[in-house]
C-alpha positions in Angstrom: 144.3 -141.8 33.6 143.1 -139.7 30.6 139.7 -141.2 29.9 136.4 -139.8 28.7 133.3 -141.2 30.3 130.5 -141.8 27.8 126.8 -142.4 28.2 126.1 -146.0 29.1 124.3 -148.2 26.7 122.2 -149.7 29.5 121.8 -149.2 33.2 124.3 -152.1 33.8 127.0 -151.2 31.4 129.4 -148.2 31.2 131.6 -147.5 28.3 134.9 -145.5 28.5 137.7 -144.8 26.0 141.3 -144.0 26.4 143.3 -142.1 23.8 146.9 -143.1 24.9 148.9 -145.7 26.7 147.9 -145.8 30.4 149.6 -147.7 33.3 149.2 -147.6 37.0 149.5 -149.8 40.1 147.0 -150.3 42.9 144.5 -152.6 44.6 141.5 -154.1 42.9 138.9 -151.3 42.6 135.3 -151.6 43.4 133.3 -152.0 40.2 129.5 -152.1 40.8 128.7 -152.2 37.1 130.2 -153.7 34.0 132.0 -151.4 31.6 133.8 -151.5 28.3 136.6 -149.6 26.5 138.0 -149.9 23.1 141.6 -150.9 24.0 143.7 -153.9 25.0 143.9 -154.3 28.8 146.7 -156.2 30.5 146.6 -157.0 34.2 149.6 -158.4 36.2 148.7 -159.6 39.7 151.6 -159.3 42.1 149.8 -160.2 45.3 146.2 -161.3 46.1 143.8 -162.1 43.3 141.1 -160.6 41.1 138.0 -162.1 39.7 136.2 -160.9 36.6 132.7 -161.3 35.2 133.9 -161.2 31.6 131.0 -161.2 29.2 129.1 -164.0 30.9 132.0 -166.0 32.4 133.7 -165.8 35.8 137.5 -165.8 35.5 139.9 -165.6 38.4 143.4 -164.3 38.0 145.8 -165.4 40.8 149.1 -163.9 42.0 151.8 -164.3 39.5 149.4 -164.4 36.5 148.8 -162.0 33.6 145.3 -161.4 32.2 145.0 -160.1 28.6 141.8 -159.1 26.8 140.2 -156.8 24.3 138.1 -154.6 26.7 135.3 -153.9 24.2 133.6 -157.0 25.8 131.6 -155.9 28.9 133.6 -156.8 32.1 133.3 -156.2 35.8 135.4 -157.0 38.8 133.0 -159.0 40.9 135.1 -160.2 43.9 137.9 -159.0 46.1 139.9 -161.0 48.6 139.9 -159.9 52.2 143.7 -159.5 52.1 145.2 -156.5 50.3 145.8 -156.9 46.6 148.6 -155.4 44.4 148.0 -155.3 40.6 149.6 -153.5 37.7 147.1 -152.3 35.1 148.0 -151.4 31.5 145.7 -150.1 28.7 146.9 -150.0 25.1 144.7 -148.2 22.5 143.4 -150.6 19.9 144.9 -148.4 17.1 148.3 -149.1 18.5 147.7 -152.8 18.8 146.5 -153.0 15.1 149.7 -151.1 14.0 151.8 -153.9 15.5 150.9 -156.3 12.6 150.2 -159.2 15.0 150.0 -162.6 13.4 146.4 -163.3 12.3 146.0 -166.1 14.9 147.1 -163.8 17.7 144.8 -161.0 16.7 141.9 -163.4 16.2 142.4 -164.6 19.8 141.9 -161.0 21.0 138.8 -160.5 18.9 137.0 -163.7 20.2 135.5 -162.3 23.4 137.8 -164.1 25.8 139.9 -163.2 28.8 143.3 -164.9 28.4 145.3 -165.8 31.5 148.9 -166.9 31.4 151.7 -167.3 34.0 153.9 -164.2 34.2 156.9 -166.4 33.5 155.4 -167.0 30.0 156.5 -163.5 28.9 160.2 -164.3 29.9 160.7 -160.8 31.3 160.7 -159.2 34.8 157.2 -157.7 34.6 157.3 -156.0 37.9 160.5 -154.1 36.9 159.1 -153.4 33.5 155.8 -151.9 34.8 157.7 -149.7 37.2 159.7 -148.4 34.3 156.6 -147.7 32.3 155.1 -145.5 34.9 158.0 -143.0 34.5 158.5 -143.7 30.8 155.1 -142.2 29.9 156.2 -138.8 31.1 158.0 -138.3 27.7 157.2 -139.2 24.0 160.4 -141.2 23.7 159.6 -143.1 26.9 156.2 -143.9 25.7 157.6 -145.3 22.4 159.9 -147.6 24.4 157.1 -148.7 26.7 154.9 -149.5 23.6 157.7 -151.6 22.1 158.1 -153.6 25.4 154.3 -153.9 25.7 154.2 -155.3 22.2 156.7 -158.0 23.1 154.9 -158.9 26.3 151.6 -159.2 24.4 153.1 -161.4 21.7 154.7 -163.7 24.2 151.5 -164.0 26.3 149.4 -164.8 23.2 152.0 -167.3 21.9 152.0 -169.1 25.2 148.2 -169.1 25.2 148.0 -170.6 21.7 150.6 -173.2 22.4 149.0 -174.4 25.7 145.4 -174.3 24.5 144.0 -177.9 24.4 142.0 -177.1 21.3 144.8 -175.4 19.4 145.2 -177.0 16.0 148.8 -176.7 14.8 147.8 -177.7 11.3 145.2 -175.0 11.0 146.3 -172.0 9.0 144.4 -168.8 8.3 144.9 -166.8 5.2 147.1 -163.7 5.4 145.2 -160.4 5.9 146.2 -156.9 5.0 146.1 -154.1 7.5 142.9 -152.8 5.8 141.2 -156.2 6.1 142.0 -156.5 9.8 140.8 -153.0 10.4 137.5 -153.8 8.7 137.2 -157.1 10.7 137.8 -155.2 14.0 135.3 -152.5 13.0 132.6 -155.2 12.5 133.5 -156.9 15.7 133.3 -153.6 17.5 129.9 -152.8 15.9 128.5 -156.1 17.2 129.8 -155.7 20.7 128.2 -152.2 20.8 124.9 -152.9 19.0 124.1 -156.5 19.8 121.1 -155.6 21.9 119.5 -154.1 18.9 117.8 -155.8 15.9 120.7 -155.5 13.6 121.2 -157.4 10.3 124.2 -158.7 8.4 123.8 -155.8 6.1 124.0 -153.4 9.1 127.2 -155.1 10.3 128.7 -155.1 6.8 127.8 -151.4 6.3 129.7 -150.5 9.4 132.9 -151.5 7.6 131.7 -150.2 4.2 131.5 -153.8 2.7 128.9 -155.7 0.9 127.1 -158.3 3.1 128.4 -161.3 1.1 132.0 -160.1 1.1 131.8 -159.1 4.8 130.6 -162.6 5.8 133.2 -164.3 3.8 136.1 -162.1 5.1 135.0 -162.4 8.7 134.6 -166.2 8.5 138.0 -166.7 6.8 140.0 -164.4 9.0 138.4 -164.9 12.4 137.3 -168.6 12.0 133.7 -168.0 12.9 130.7 -166.5 11.2 129.3 -163.0 11.8 126.1 -164.7 13.0 127.9 -166.8 15.5 129.9 -163.9 16.8 126.8 -161.8 17.2 125.0 -164.7 19.0 128.0 -165.1 21.4 127.8 -161.4 22.3 124.1 -161.8 23.1 124.5 -165.0 25.1 127.3 -163.4 27.1 125.0 -160.5 28.0 122.3 -163.0 29.0 124.7 -164.8 31.2 125.6 -161.6 32.9 122.0 -160.6 33.5 121.1 -164.1 34.8 123.6 -164.0 37.6 123.5 -160.3 38.4 119.8 -159.4 38.2 116.4 -160.9 39.1 115.0 -160.2 35.6 112.8 -162.9 34.1 114.2 -165.0 31.3 111.8 -163.4 28.9 113.0 -159.9 29.9 116.6 -161.1 29.6 116.0 -162.6 26.2 114.8 -159.2 24.9 117.4 -157.2 26.8 120.2 -159.3 25.2 118.9 -158.8 21.7 117.1 -162.1 21.0 114.0 -161.9 18.9 112.1 -164.5 20.8 112.3 -166.5 24.0 112.6 -169.8 22.1 115.5 -168.5 20.1 117.2 -167.4 23.3 116.7 -170.7 25.0 118.0 -172.7 22.0 121.1 -170.6 21.5 121.9 -170.3 25.2 121.5 -174.1 25.9 123.7 -174.9 22.9 126.6 -172.5 23.9 126.4 -172.9 27.7 125.5 -176.6 28.1 122.5 -175.8 30.3 119.2 -174.0 30.3 119.0 -170.3 31.4 117.2 -171.4 34.6 119.8 -174.0 35.5 122.6 -171.6 34.7 121.1 -169.0 37.1 120.5 -171.5 40.0 124.1 -172.8 39.9 125.7 -169.3 40.0 125.6 -166.3 42.2 127.6 -163.1 42.6 128.9 -162.4 46.2 
């Protein structure tokens, strides 16, 4: 896999990046630390299961299911069944995904820091056969073009199924159309927040990352993504706090600062609102095997 390992942002997080489409098949690897990479990751579990700590949530992917997520969110495989597992892994560079011109609602789903799980049947294709073909297709430029077209179709079908089956999906809600330039700027701001949320960054800093004025950046992000820049930044920080609560013995004060919150009271208020429990209760109810 052609990846470049970068310096980690923190002792518990490793960042990697891939420059081209990558696909392989194998067991669930050991992952002692969270990592991130700026691409779309798609996992297809043929046998066994895998379990992620994604941001601050635990998500299990069973045999016959597909997991799809923007891997800029810190994630870690935290559990492995005793029985052997068999998984196909696919990484698609974000630049390729943006070039597809996905419907706004689909692209928004990928930017909202969530791991999407759908049954393999939802893509209406023989995924095992398709993945096997991709491993040989990538040996040539023409083969990679074909693989990308098929991966595009699989991604769209998975996202379409997810939106249709989501209990909170509002069929009457519409988002304004966005040009490719707008979506690139939105993605740039989202990437900036997932990379720098531990720091004391302002709305101006986020807007500057996409070469926009603060007011226009906040309006564009809210209208296109359906949430504010402030809420997105807070979700990044809360997800990091969740991860630290269940994987370390750090105090809540230390976690508040490590996750980017300006004060312990601010951390407590935001965490309780988004997670439905206090940080202490959240930690007591969860543990990593």
